Backbone bond lengths (Angstrom), bond angles and torsions (degrees), N, CA, C in turn:
res aa  C-N    CA-C-N  psi(-1)  N-CA   C-N-CA  omega(-1)  CA-C   N-CA-C  phi
1 M - - - 1.436 - - 1.525 111.16 -
2 E 1.301 117.78 6.92 1.451 120.13 178.57 1.516 109.89 -67.96
3 G 1.331 115.72 148.04 1.444 121.17 174.33 1.516 114.87 83.37
4 R 1.321 117.78 1.41 1.466 119.80 -179.20 1.514 111.50 -77.34
5 G 1.310 118.83 -28.23 1.456 121.56 -179.82 1.524 111.54 75.13
6 P 1.326 115.54 179.23 1.457 119.53 -178.40 1.529 111.74 -71.84
7 S 1.315 114.93 159.87 1.465 120.82 178.94 1.529 109.74 -66.43
8 P 1.326 117.60 163.05 1.467 120.15 177.35 1.527 112.50 -56.40
9 E 1.344 117.14 -36.78 1.462 120.89 178.12 1.525 110.59 -59.55
10 L 1.332 115.80 -46.80 1.460 119.50 -178.32 1.517 111.77 -70.88
11 R 1.326 117.95 -33.32 1.472 120.00 177.46 1.518 111.15 -63.09
12 S 1.332 117.82 -41.07 1.459 119.68 -179.93 1.520 110.62 -68.75
13 K 1.328 117.57 -37.19 1.461 120.29 176.78 1.518 110.26 -68.79
14 K 1.332 116.98 -38.28 1.461 121.31 178.05 1.525 110.42 -61.78
15 A 1.325 116.99 -42.48 1.466 121.07 179.37 1.524 110.19 -63.18
16 L 1.312 117.28 -39.64 1.465 121.65 178.30 1.527 110.33 -63.42
17 I 1.317 116.66 -45.65 1.467 121.44 -179.78 1.528 110.86 -65.08
18 E 1.325 117.52 -43.14 1.462 120.59 179.92 1.523 111.37 -63.78
19 S 1.323 116.99 -38.14 1.457 121.14 177.86 1.529 110.28 -64.03
20 F 1.317 116.78 -40.02 1.464 121.41 177.59 1.525 110.99 -64.15
21 I 1.322 115.99 -47.51 1.463 120.88 -177.85 1.523 110.90 -61.34
22 A 1.321 117.08 -38.03 1.469 120.82 179.67 1.522 111.28 -62.11
23 G 1.324 118.00 -26.65 1.458 121.30 -178.27 1.516 114.42 -94.32
24 I 1.324 118.06 -2.70 1.465 120.81 -178.61 1.526 110.43 -82.22
25 N 1.291 115.31 132.19 1.461 120.46 173.10 1.514 107.48 -118.76
26 D 1.299 116.66 -100.52 1.456 121.42 -179.49 1.519 107.82 -113.99
27 V 1.311 115.89 80.42 1.460 121.44 -175.99 1.523 108.87 -99.63
28 E 1.319 115.18 129.94 1.462 119.82 -179.18 1.524 111.82 -74.21
29 D 1.298 116.92 -44.37 1.461 120.34 -177.40 1.527 109.29 -118.57
30 V 1.317 116.12 90.56 1.459 121.80 -175.97 1.522 111.33 -62.08
31 F 1.317 118.76 -38.02 1.461 121.17 -178.30 1.526 111.53 -65.18
32 L 1.322 116.54 -42.63 1.459 120.50 177.69 1.525 109.95 -65.97
33 E 1.319 116.27 -42.73 1.462 121.26 178.14 1.531 110.51 -61.84
34 W 1.328 116.66 -41.74 1.471 121.40 178.76 1.530 110.85 -61.56
35 R 1.320 116.37 -47.71 1.469 120.83 -179.45 1.527 110.53 -59.28
36 D 1.331 116.10 -46.25 1.464 119.90 179.51 1.527 111.41 -63.35
37 F 1.317 117.24 -41.04 1.463 122.09 178.97 1.523 110.60 -61.32
38 V 1.333 116.45 -48.07 1.462 120.89 -178.59 1.529 110.41 -64.35
39 M 1.306 117.62 -40.81 1.461 120.78 179.15 1.531 110.82 -62.40
40 R 1.331 117.13 -41.74 1.474 120.31 177.63 1.524 110.92 -64.48
41 Q 1.334 116.55 -45.15 1.468 120.87 179.46 1.525 110.76 -62.06
42 K 1.313 115.15 -43.97 1.462 120.97 -179.03 1.525 109.91 -59.93
43 E 1.320 117.25 -46.37 1.461 120.94 -179.41 1.529 111.08 -65.62
44 Q 1.321 117.48 -42.15 1.468 120.47 179.54 1.530 110.94 -61.80
45 E 1.312 116.29 -46.29 1.461 119.90 -177.50 1.518 111.88 -69.37
46 L 1.336 117.03 -38.63 1.460 119.47 178.07 1.528 110.30 -68.08
47 A 1.320 117.80 -40.80 1.470 121.32 177.52 1.527 110.39 -60.59
48 A 1.323 117.09 -37.61 1.468 120.81 179.12 1.531 110.41 -65.38
49 I 1.328 117.23 -42.79 1.469 120.68 178.17 1.526 110.23 -63.97
50 I 1.328 116.57 -43.96 1.463 121.14 179.62 1.524 110.21 -59.15
51 T 1.321 116.63 -45.04 1.464 120.99 -179.46 1.522 111.54 -67.61
52 E 1.336 116.28 -48.98 1.474 120.67 -178.37 1.522 112.32 -58.79
53 E 1.307 116.22 -41.18 1.465 120.93 -174.53 1.529 112.64 -98.30
54 R 1.330 115.80 0.20 1.468 121.87 -179.63 1.534 111.26 55.63
55 L 1.331 115.94 43.34 1.458 121.51 -179.65 1.525 110.07 -81.14
56 K 1.315 115.44 160.37 1.465 121.09 176.07 1.528 107.30 -74.31
57 P 1.342 117.36 117.81 1.474 120.55 -171.81 1.529 115.52 -58.66
58 E 1.324 117.63 -53.00 1.468 119.69 -175.94 1.520 111.57 -64.89
59 E 1.320 116.06 -43.80 1.455 120.60 -179.43 1.526 111.24 -64.19
60 T 1.325 116.58 -38.72 1.464 120.63 -179.87 1.521 110.85 -68.15
61 R 1.324 116.71 -44.27 1.474 119.89 178.39 1.524 111.15 -61.07
62 Q 1.330 117.03 -42.79 1.461 120.83 178.90 1.531 110.79 -65.01
63 F 1.325 116.94 -41.15 1.462 121.89 178.42 1.525 110.33 -59.12
64 I 1.326 117.03 -46.57 1.470 121.35 -179.23 1.521 111.33 -66.94
65 E 1.336 117.86 -43.69 1.463 119.98 179.39 1.526 110.90 -61.39
66 T 1.319 116.70 -41.59 1.465 121.01 177.60 1.526 110.28 -62.29
67 A 1.325 116.80 -43.69 1.466 121.24 179.66 1.527 110.82 -63.17
68 L 1.326 117.17 -44.16 1.465 120.34 -179.17 1.529 111.09 -65.11
69 Q 1.331 117.29 -36.83 1.465 120.63 177.94 1.530 111.53 -71.00
70 A 1.340 116.03 -37.86 1.467 120.69 -178.28 1.526 112.31 -78.09
71 G 1.328 116.05 -21.75 1.457 119.53 -179.17 1.513 114.09 86.15
72 E 1.320 116.39 10.83 1.460 120.36 177.04 1.524 109.15 -155.54
73 I 1.325 114.35 154.21 1.454 119.79 179.16 1.523 108.11 -106.57
74 K 1.321 116.10 123.16 1.466 121.75 -176.23 1.530 108.76 -87.17
75 T 1.314 116.08 118.28 1.465 119.95 -178.24 1.524 112.50 -116.06
76 T 1.317 116.80 1.99 1.463 119.69 177.06 1.525 108.78 -98.84
77 G 1.282 116.28 168.05 1.459 120.06 -179.69 1.518 111.00 78.78
78 T 1.322 115.30 -153.25 1.467 120.17 -174.80 1.519 113.64 -106.38
79 D 1.327 118.52 7.70 1.466 120.68 -177.32 1.523 112.32 -57.37
80 I 1.312 118.16 -45.81 1.466 121.39 -179.33 1.524 110.22 -67.27
81 D 1.328 116.70 -39.21 1.468 120.73 178.75 1.526 111.29 -57.58
82 R 1.309 117.11 -35.59 1.464 121.19 -179.32 1.525 112.44 -68.51
83 L 1.323 116.92 -22.54 1.467 121.09 179.75 1.527 111.74 -83.90
84 M 1.314 115.35 -24.77 1.462 121.45 -172.10 1.534 111.84 -77.16
85 P 1.333 115.82 150.41 1.462 119.12 175.98 1.532 109.54 -70.62
86 P 1.316 116.57 157.51 1.468 118.36 177.29 1.529 109.85 -61.99
87 V 1.324 114.90 136.74 1.458 121.17 178.71 1.511 107.38 -130.11
88 S 1.300 116.09 136.78 1.450 120.01 177.34 1.519 109.07 -63.66
89 R 1.284 116.62 126.93 1.460 120.68 179.94 1.525 110.87 -75.38
90 F 1.318 116.17 -11.58 1.464 120.27 -177.44 1.523 112.33 -104.94
91 G 1.340 117.36 -4.48 1.460 120.87 -176.10 1.511 114.30 -85.34
92 G 1.308 118.26 -0.79 1.457 120.90 179.51 1.515 112.19 67.32
93 G 1.335 117.53 32.06 1.455 121.97 -175.75 1.524 114.22 -76.24
94 N 1.314 118.92 2.12 1.457 124.04 -179.34 1.525 111.30 51.79
95 R 1.303 115.55 62.20 1.464 123.23 -177.38 1.534 111.89 -57.98
96 A 1.312 117.58 -36.84 1.471 120.69 -178.48 1.527 111.10 -63.36
97 A 1.331 117.06 -42.45 1.470 120.55 178.81 1.524 110.27 -67.56
98 K 1.315 116.91 -39.97 1.468 121.66 178.08 1.534 109.47 -62.65
99 K 1.314 116.15 -44.27 1.463 120.89 179.87 1.531 110.60 -62.23
100 Q 1.320 117.57 -43.27 1.469 120.56 179.59 1.524 110.71 -63.69
101 G 1.324 117.99 -38.26 1.465 121.25 177.02 1.521 111.42 -62.20
102 I 1.324 116.31 -40.59 1.468 121.50 177.97 1.526 109.69 -66.03
103 I 1.325 117.10 -44.31 1.467 121.05 178.36 1.523 110.21 -58.55
104 D 1.317 117.24 -44.67 1.469 120.91 -179.60 1.530 110.99 -60.91
105 K 1.330 117.21 -43.99 1.469 120.52 179.89 1.529 111.30 -65.72
106 L 1.322 116.85 -42.56 1.465 120.06 -179.70 1.531 111.39 -67.77
107 K 1.329 117.61 -36.07 1.470 120.40 176.84 1.525 110.79 -65.29
108 T 1.322 116.34 -43.31 1.475 120.20 178.10 1.520 110.01 -61.27
109 F 1.326 116.80 -44.59 1.462 122.11 177.66 1.530 110.17 -59.96
110 F 1.326 116.51 -48.46 1.466 122.12 -179.91 1.522 110.92 -58.26
111 D 1.334 116.97 -47.48 1.460 120.91 -178.59 1.526 111.47 -61.59
112 K 1.299 116.21 -34.72 1.466 120.54 -178.71 1.522 111.63 -70.92
113 F 1.320 117.97 -40.46 1.461 120.54 -171.79 1.524 114.80 -102.70
114 F 1.333 118.45 -13.42 1.459 119.14 -179.92 1.526 110.76 -67.16
115 G 1.317 116.26 127.88 1.445 122.49 175.21 1.523 115.18 76.63
116 I 1.329 117.31 8.20 1.463 118.59 -176.00 1.531 111.64 -92.55
117 I 1.325 117.12 -20.12 1.466 118.53 177.05 1.506 109.89 -128.69
């Protein structure tokens, strides 16, 4: 198992930590600075997903906060459908593929930020 490196979850957290460390100079309260940094990153990345996927902003933010508090992201049922923009069911927009893409992005986001603050 040598040479496999850290899991994708740990790589994304490592990148977040390295980005924070690169910006530290003479900070009095590193923990407060870390929390603020992570909160800004979290909001920027979630806003990007919302924009890219045209998700409903308030519903998506609430969905993610609930998932982070619960310790898991719920991808079954209609929760994801409620975040998605209306799509014509007759336009052949391949809603299932779009939904899976959104689930993948939200899972990656969740894995990166869960348990980090």
